[in-house]
N, C-alpha and C positions, 0 to 999 in steps of 0.2 A: 072758107079755106081751113080754118081750125078743125072743123068737123071732118073734112076730107083727110087731113093729116092724122087725126085721132083714129079714124077708121082704118086707114092704111097701116098705121103703127100697130094696131091690134092684130091685123091680119099677119103682118110680118112676125110678131111675137108668137102667134098661134102656130104658124108654119115652122118657125124655129123650134118650138117646143115639140111638135110632132116629129120632125125630121132631124132632131139632134143626133149627131154621130156618136158612136161609142168610143171611149178612150181605150187605147191598147192596154193589155194586161202585161205588167212587168214584174219581175221579182222585186220584193220590198226594198232591198239594198240599192238596186238600180234606180228605183223611183225616188228614194231619199237623196241620192246624188243629184238627180235631175231637179228635185225640189230646191236643193241648195243653190243650184245654178240659176233657177228662175226667181229666187227670193228677192233679187234686186230689180225685178221688172214689174212695171205697173201699166195697165191699159186704161187710159182715159176714154170714156165712151158715153154714148147716149143709148139707152136700152133698146129703143125701136129703130135706130139708125141701121139701114140695110148694110152699109159698109162695116159697121161695128159688128153686126151679126156675122158677116163673112169672116172677120178676124176671130171672133169668139169660136166659131165652128172649126176653124183651122187649129186653134189652140186646143180645143176638145179632141179633135182628130189625132193630135200628137200626144195627148195625155199630159199636157203641161199645166202646172198650177201657177197661174199668173194672176195677181191681184187685179180686180177690175174696180175702177173708180168712176162713179157716176158724176159726170161734169155738168149734167143738166139740173139735177135736183139737189146736189150738194154744193153750196156756195164756196166751201173751202177748197174742194177739188177744182172747181171752175176757176177760182182765183189763182190757184197754184198753176194750173194749165196756162192761164193767160200771162202771169208774171214770169214764170220760169221757162215755159215753152215758147212764149212769144205770141201765141194766138189761141183763140178758143175754136179749135177745129178738131173734130174727132173722125175716126179713131186716131189715137196718139199713143205710141208706146214709149214709156219713159225707161231708158236703159241706164243703169248706174254700173260703172265698171268697178273692178277691184281697187283701183286707184282713187275712187271717189268722184271721177268725172261723170257728168250726166249728159246724155244724148237724147234728143227728142225726135221720134220718127213719126211722120204724119200720114203717109199714104197706105191704104189697106194692102195693096199688092206688095208694096215694099216691106211692110211689116211681116206679111206671110212669108215672103221670100227670105227675109232675115231669120225668122224662126225655123224655117225648113233647113237653111244652111247651118245654123248654129246647133240645132237639136236633132237633126235627122240621124 
């Protein structure tokens, strides 16, 4: 079982590398404003998870700079995801508002929809 997961993970990562979408080109001032808006977002993910790849590709397609946190190999990120988010499930988008409130969003389709609505 481990061998199959390992091989599938490598295939997913290879295809993601080959077919990575391009980020749109924006004027520098517009990109800086966008970067400020995404500074309070973090994506908890596993590198070879197909749903995480789907979200990362959507982020890349929109040209967003969102911090990615590896919840598989980094015990601190995993513990933070479990203690603050409530469960170790990826992908998970951590959204911190201007008021300091934190919201955790777990479904890949919901995350992509949220990013499209907020940053389109």
